[in-house]
TIPA-998320 format. One record per residue: residue number from 0; x, y, z of N, C-alpha, C, O in turn; residue in one letter. Coordinates in steps of 0.1 Angstrom, whole numbers. Example, Ala and Ser with C-alpha at 12.3 -4.5 7.8 and 13.67 -1.06 7.14 Angstrom:
2
[0, [132, -57, 78], [123, -45, 78], [132, -33, 78], [142, -33, 85], 'A']
[1, [128, -22, 71], [137, -11, 71], [129, 0, 79], [134, 11, 80], 'S']
END
This chain:
146
[0, [866, -494, 905], [856, -472, 905], [858, -466, 888], [866, -465, 878], 'M']
[1, [847, -462, 890], [839, -461, 876], [842, -441, 878], [838, -435, 889], 'V']
[2, [851, -432, 866], [843, -421, 869], [836, -419, 856], [832, -428, 848], 'S']
[3, [837, -408, 854], [827, -401, 845], [816, -382, 843], [807, -375, 847], 'Y']
[4, [831, -387, 832], [824, -365, 832], [817, -353, 816], [818, -351, 803], 'H']
[5, [810, -346, 828], [807, -346, 818], [800, -323, 820], [795, -317, 830], 'E']
[6, [802, -321, 809], [798, -303, 807], [785, -296, 808], [777, -302, 802], 'V']
[7, [782, -288, 814], [768, -279, 813], [774, -265, 807], [785, -259, 810], 'I']
[8, [765, -260, 797], [771, -249, 792], [757, -237, 797], [745, -238, 798], 'P']
[9, [767, -227, 800], [753, -220, 816], [753, -207, 804], [765, -208, 799], 'V']
[10, [746, -197, 799], [740, -186, 791], [740, -180, 800], [742, -189, 808], 'E']
[11, [738, -166, 807], [734, -157, 817], [736, -145, 817], [745, -138, 811], 'T']
[12, [731, -143, 822], [726, -123, 821], [735, -119, 843], [736, -124, 854], 'S']
[13, [737, -105, 834], [742, -99, 847], [727, -109, 863], [714, -111, 863], 'P']
[14, [738, -112, 873], [733, -115, 885], [724, -103, 896], [721, -91, 895], 'G']
[15, [723, -112, 906], [726, -121, 908], [711, -128, 895], [703, -120, 891], 'P']
[16, [711, -146, 890], [705, -149, 880], [708, -162, 886], [720, -166, 888], 'Q']
[17, [694, -174, 890], [698, -183, 890], [693, -193, 880], [683, -197, 874], 'A']
[18, [705, -195, 881], [699, -213, 869], [694, -226, 871], [704, -234, 872], 'V']
[19, [684, -232, 871], [682, -247, 876], [689, -249, 866], [692, -241, 857], 'D']
[20, [692, -264, 867], [702, -278, 865], [706, -288, 868], [716, -296, 864], 'I']
[21, [696, -290, 877], [688, -301, 878], [686, -316, 873], [689, -327, 876], 'T']
[22, [677, -306, 862], [676, -322, 854], [692, -319, 843], [695, -330, 839], 'R']
[23, [697, -314, 840], [710, -323, 834], [721, -327, 846], [729, -337, 843], 'E']
[24, [721, -322, 856], [724, -330, 858], [725, -342, 866], [734, -346, 874], 'V']
[25, [709, -349, 862], [699, -363, 872], [701, -367, 856], [696, -377, 852], 'L']
[26, [706, -362, 849], [709, -372, 828], [721, -378, 830], [724, -389, 829], 'H']
[27, [729, -364, 835], [746, -368, 840], [748, -386, 848], [753, -396, 845], 'I']
[28, [738, -380, 861], [745, -394, 867], [745, -407, 862], [751, -418, 862], 'V']
[29, [732, -400, 855], [722, -419, 847], [737, -425, 844], [745, -434, 846], 'A']
[30, [734, -410, 838], [745, -419, 818], [756, -422, 827], [758, -434, 824], 'K']
[31, [765, -418, 837], [776, -423, 847], [777, -437, 845], [787, -442, 839], 'S']
[32, [764, -446, 851], [767, -459, 854], [775, -458, 871], [780, -466, 879], 'Q']
[33, [773, -449, 870], [778, -456, 886], [766, -458, 894], [757, -449, 894], 'V']
[34, [765, -468, 901], [754, -469, 910], [763, -468, 924], [756, -472, 933], 'S']
[35, [771, -465, 926], [774, -463, 949], [787, -453, 946], [799, -455, 942], 'E']
[36, [781, -443, 949], [795, -432, 944], [790, -419, 949], [780, -417, 956], 'G']
[37, [798, -412, 945], [796, -394, 944], [800, -386, 933], [811, -388, 928], 'L']
[38, [791, -374, 930], [784, -360, 921], [791, -351, 930], [790, -348, 941], 'A']
[39, [801, -347, 916], [800, -331, 928], [797, -322, 918], [802, -326, 907], 'C']
[40, [792, -312, 916], [794, -305, 905], [800, -291, 908], [800, -287, 920], 'I']
[41, [803, -286, 901], [812, -273, 899], [818, -259, 890], [823, -259, 879], 'F']
[42, [816, -252, 895], [813, -242, 885], [834, -238, 886], [841, -240, 896], 'T']
[43, [838, -234, 876], [856, -230, 865], [851, -216, 875], [842, -214, 866], 'P']
[44, [848, -207, 883], [847, -193, 879], [845, -188, 899], [841, -193, 909], 'S']
[45, [851, -172, 894], [849, -163, 906], [845, -157, 911], [849, -151, 921], 'S']
[46, [829, -155, 900], [817, -144, 904], [810, -153, 900], [804, -148, 891], 'T']
[47, [804, -175, 904], [797, -176, 906], [797, -189, 915], [808, -193, 919], 'S']
[48, [778, -200, 924], [782, -197, 928], [774, -216, 926], [765, -214, 918], 'A']
[49, [774, -228, 930], [769, -241, 933], [753, -239, 943], [752, -228, 938], 'I']
[50, [747, -240, 946], [740, -247, 959], [729, -254, 953], [724, -256, 942], 'V']
[51, [727, -256, 964], [717, -268, 966], [704, -261, 972], [708, -259, 983], 'T']
[52, [686, -255, 973], [675, -250, 975], [660, -258, 967], [658, -264, 956], 'N']
[53, [656, -256, 973], [643, -249, 961], [643, -236, 954], [645, -225, 956], 'E']
[54, [638, -245, 944], [633, -237, 932], [625, -230, 926], [626, -227, 914], 'F']
[55, [620, -227, 930], [611, -212, 931], [609, -191, 927], [610, -179, 929], 'E']
[56, [608, -194, 925], [604, -180, 921], [607, -167, 936], [617, -160, 939], 'P']
[57, [596, -170, 941], [598, -168, 954], [613, -164, 969], [615, -156, 978], 'G']
[58, [621, -179, 961], [632, -180, 973], [644, -174, 956], [652, -166, 960], 'L']
[59, [645, -176, 945], [655, -177, 941], [657, -165, 926], [667, -164, 920], 'M']
[60, [642, -154, 924], [645, -143, 921], [644, -129, 933], [649, -118, 930], 'T']
[61, [638, -130, 946], [636, -122, 951], [644, -126, 968], [651, -117, 973], 'E']
[62, [644, -140, 975], [648, -137, 989], [661, -138, 988], [666, -128, 993], 'D']
[63, [670, -148, 981], [680, -154, 974], [690, -137, 973], [699, -133, 981], 'I']
[64, [685, -132, 964], [695, -116, 957], [689, -103, 970], [697, -95, 974], 'P']
[65, [679, -104, 974], [680, -92, 985], [688, -102, 1004], [693, -98, 1014], 'A']
[66, [687, -113, 1000], [692, -114, 1012], [711, -116, 1007], [718, -115, 1017], 'A']
[67, [721, -118, 993], [733, -117, 996], [732, -98, 993], [743, -94, 998], 'L']
[68, [722, -85, 985], [729, -75, 988], [725, -74, 1003], [736, -71, 1007], 'E']
[69, [719, -74, 1012], [720, -71, 1032], [735, -73, 1030], [743, -63, 1033], 'R']
[70, [741, -85, 1025], [752, -98, 1035], [767, -83, 1027], [774, -75, 1033], 'L']
[71, [765, -86, 1015], [772, -80, 1006], [774, -72, 991], [779, -75, 980], 'F']
[72, [766, -56, 998], [764, -47, 991], [767, -44, 982], [780, -43, 984], 'P']
[73, [763, -40, 967], [770, -42, 948], [777, -25, 952], [785, -20, 944], 'Q']
[74, [773, -17, 966], [780, -3, 963], [787, -1, 972], [790, 11, 974], 'G']
[75, [792, -11, 980], [804, -9, 987], [818, -5, 986], [826, -12, 979], 'L']
[76, [821, 3, 990], [840, 2, 978], [842, -16, 985], [837, -19, 995], 'T']
[77, [853, -29, 975], [858, -38, 979], [867, -29, 968], [867, -20, 960], 'Y']
[78, [881, -42, 977], [894, -39, 976], [898, -39, 955], [902, -31, 947], 'G']
[79, [892, -55, 956], [893, -60, 940], [890, -47, 931], [895, -42, 921], 'H']
[80, [880, -44, 939], [874, -31, 920], [884, -14, 929], [881, -2, 926], 'E']
[81, [893, -16, 937], [899, -8, 936], [905, -12, 927], [905, -8, 916], 'R']
[82, [911, -22, 930], [926, -28, 922], [922, -31, 906], [931, -28, 898], 'R']
[83, [907, -38, 900], [914, -36, 883], [899, -34, 884], [892, -43, 880], 'W']
[84, [895, -24, 889], [881, -9, 883], [862, -17, 875], [854, -13, 866], 'Q']
[85, [863, -28, 881], [855, -33, 871], [842, -39, 876], [835, -47, 871], 'D']
[86, [840, -28, 892], [824, -32, 895], [822, -39, 894], [811, -40, 889], 'G']
[87, [828, -52, 900], [823, -65, 904], [832, -74, 915], [836, -85, 912], 'N']
[88, [834, -66, 928], [834, -70, 938], [842, -76, 945], [853, -81, 950], 'G']
[89, [820, -71, 939], [805, -74, 952], [804, -99, 950], [801, -109, 956], 'H']
[90, [810, -92, 933], [800, -110, 929], [815, -116, 935], [812, -127, 939], 'S']
[91, [828, -114, 937], [836, -122, 944], [835, -126, 956], [834, -137, 960], 'H']
[92, [836, -116, 962], [829, -120, 976], [815, -126, 978], [818, -135, 985], 'V']
[93, [802, -127, 975], [794, -129, 966], [802, -153, 972], [801, -160, 982], 'R']
[94, [808, -155, 960], [805, -165, 956], [823, -177, 964], [827, -188, 964], 'A']
[95, [825, -163, 970], [834, -168, 981], [829, -176, 992], [831, -187, 997], 'T']
[96, [820, -165, 993], [811, -176, 1008], [799, -187, 1006], [792, -196, 1011], 'F']
[97, [800, -182, 994], [781, -191, 986], [788, -209, 984], [782, -220, 987], 'L']
[98, [801, -207, 978], [808, -218, 973], [812, -223, 957], [800, -223, 952], 'G']
[99, [821, -227, 946], [824, -235, 935], [814, -245, 935], [806, -246, 925], 'P']
[100, [812, -255, 946], [807, -269, 941], [800, -275, 947], [800, -270, 959], 'S']
[101, [792, -284, 946], [783, -292, 954], [788, -305, 951], [795, -309, 942], 'L']
[102, [779, -315, 969], [786, -328, 960], [775, -339, 965], [773, -339, 977], 'T']
[103, [770, -345, 960], [754, -354, 962], [762, -366, 962], [771, -367, 953], 'I']
[104, [759, -376, 972], [758, -391, 971], [745, -394, 957], [734, -390, 954], 'P']
[105, [754, -406, 953], [747, -415, 941], [750, -427, 950], [760, -432, 954], 'V']
[106, [734, -428, 951], [726, -443, 955], [720, -448, 953], [709, -445, 957], 'I']
[107, [722, -458, 945], [714, -472, 941], [715, -463, 923], [706, -466, 915], 'A']
[108, [723, -455, 920], [726, -452, 907], [717, -440, 909], [707, -444, 902], 'G']
[109, [715, -435, 911], [702, -420, 919], [709, -405, 926], [714, -404, 938], 'A']
[110, [709, -397, 918], [713, -387, 931], [706, -389, 939], [695, -394, 937], 'A']
[111, [711, -383, 957], [704, -388, 966], [701, -372, 970], [708, -366, 978], 'A']
[112, [693, -368, 965], [680, -358, 970], [674, -358, 976], [670, -369, 980], 'M']
[113, [667, -346, 982], [652, -341, 990], [645, -341, 975], [648, -341, 964], 'G']
[114, [631, -340, 985], [620, -340, 972], [617, -325, 972], [605, -322, 970], 'T']
[115, [623, -318, 974], [619, -299, 972], [635, -297, 966], [634, -285, 963], 'W']
[116, [647, -300, 963], [664, -297, 963], [659, -298, 945], [651, -306, 939], 'Q']
[117, [669, -287, 940], [672, -290, 929], [684, -279, 929], [683, -269, 936], 'Q']
[118, [692, -281, 922], [704, -283, 926], [709, -272, 908], [706, -275, 897], 'I']
[119, [719, -256, 913], [713, -247, 913], [722, -237, 907], [719, -229, 916], 'V']
[120, [729, -230, 899], [740, -223, 893], [740, -209, 894], [738, -202, 884], 'F']
[121, [744, -203, 905], [740, -192, 902], [749, -177, 902], [758, -173, 909], 'L']
[122, [742, -171, 891], [754, -157, 884], [755, -145, 894], [746, -139, 900], 'E']
[123, [769, -144, 892], [766, -133, 909], [775, -120, 902], [775, -108, 906], 'L']
[124, [782, -124, 892], [790, -108, 883], [777, -100, 874], [765, -101, 871], 'D']
[125, [787, -94, 872], [777, -76, 867], [774, -77, 851], [766, -70, 844], 'N']
[126, [779, -84, 849], [776, -85, 829], [775, -101, 829], [780, -109, 837], 'K']
[127, [766, -107, 813], [765, -114, 804], [779, -124, 808], [791, -120, 809], 'P']
[128, [776, -137, 810], [786, -142, 808], [782, -163, 806], [773, -169, 812], 'R']
[129, [793, -167, 796], [790, -182, 789], [797, -187, 797], [809, -184, 798], 'R']
[130, [791, -197, 804], [796, -204, 815], [799, -213, 806], [797, -217, 794], 'R']
[131, [813, -218, 823], [812, -239, 821], [810, -250, 836], [819, -251, 845], 'E']
[132, [797, -259, 838], [798, -264, 848], [798, -281, 845], [794, -291, 839], 'V']
[133, [807, -275, 855], [821, -291, 853], [809, -306, 863], [805, -302, 874], 'L']
[134, [804, -319, 861], [802, -333, 867], [807, -340, 867], [807, -344, 856], 'V']
[135, [814, -346, 874], [821, -352, 871], [814, -366, 887], [822, -367, 897], 'Q']
[136, [805, -373, 887], [802, -390, 887], [819, -396, 894], [829, -396, 886], 'I']
[137, [822, -402, 907], [830, -417, 907], [820, -419, 916], [812, -414, 924], 'V']
[138, [827, -433, 912], [817, -445, 927], [824, -459, 915], [828, -460, 904], 'G']
[139, [822, -467, 927], [816, -479, 918], [807, -480, 909], [799, -471, 909], 'D']
[140, [807, -491, 899], [794, -495, 886], [787, -500, 886], [787, -508, 896], 'G']
[141, [775, -500, 875], [761, -508, 884], [768, -517, 885], [780, -515, 885], 'A']
[142, [763, -532, 887], [763, -544, 890], [759, -554, 875], [751, -549, 867], 'K']
[143, [764, -565, 875], [761, -569, 865], [746, -582, 872], [745, -591, 880], 'P']
[144, [738, -576, 862], [727, -585, 862], [725, -603, 864], [733, -612, 859], 'R']
[145, [715, -606, 871], [715, -624, 873], [710, -630, 863], [709, -642, 863], 'D']
END
């Protein structure tokens, strides 16, 4: 069993902001030399999320933020804000529903993703942040060549 990990640094603006991290993740998977296994992409944060979808402006800068605002409006009173007065209760709720991680199969040494899928880090907090995305790949190592 092989295990390999790296960290992707991400500088963000106030959210919602989508950051395409596909290229970095694919590079890490290739460097891992795992031939068959799983890649876990994780944000150690309670106000951000990792998702997969098509990374295109209409979806990521319009549709997703609009849907999040309809489902979890920024203007509501949240218990988190009553306690901490930090204005980001909506960010915590959004992150909870979207989730902090994504697992992708690694098959024949490559991430098994659909043609139009990208890996997206979503900043959901109401202030700029310096984030780290953890990428861990586990599985069987590359098979020796004959």
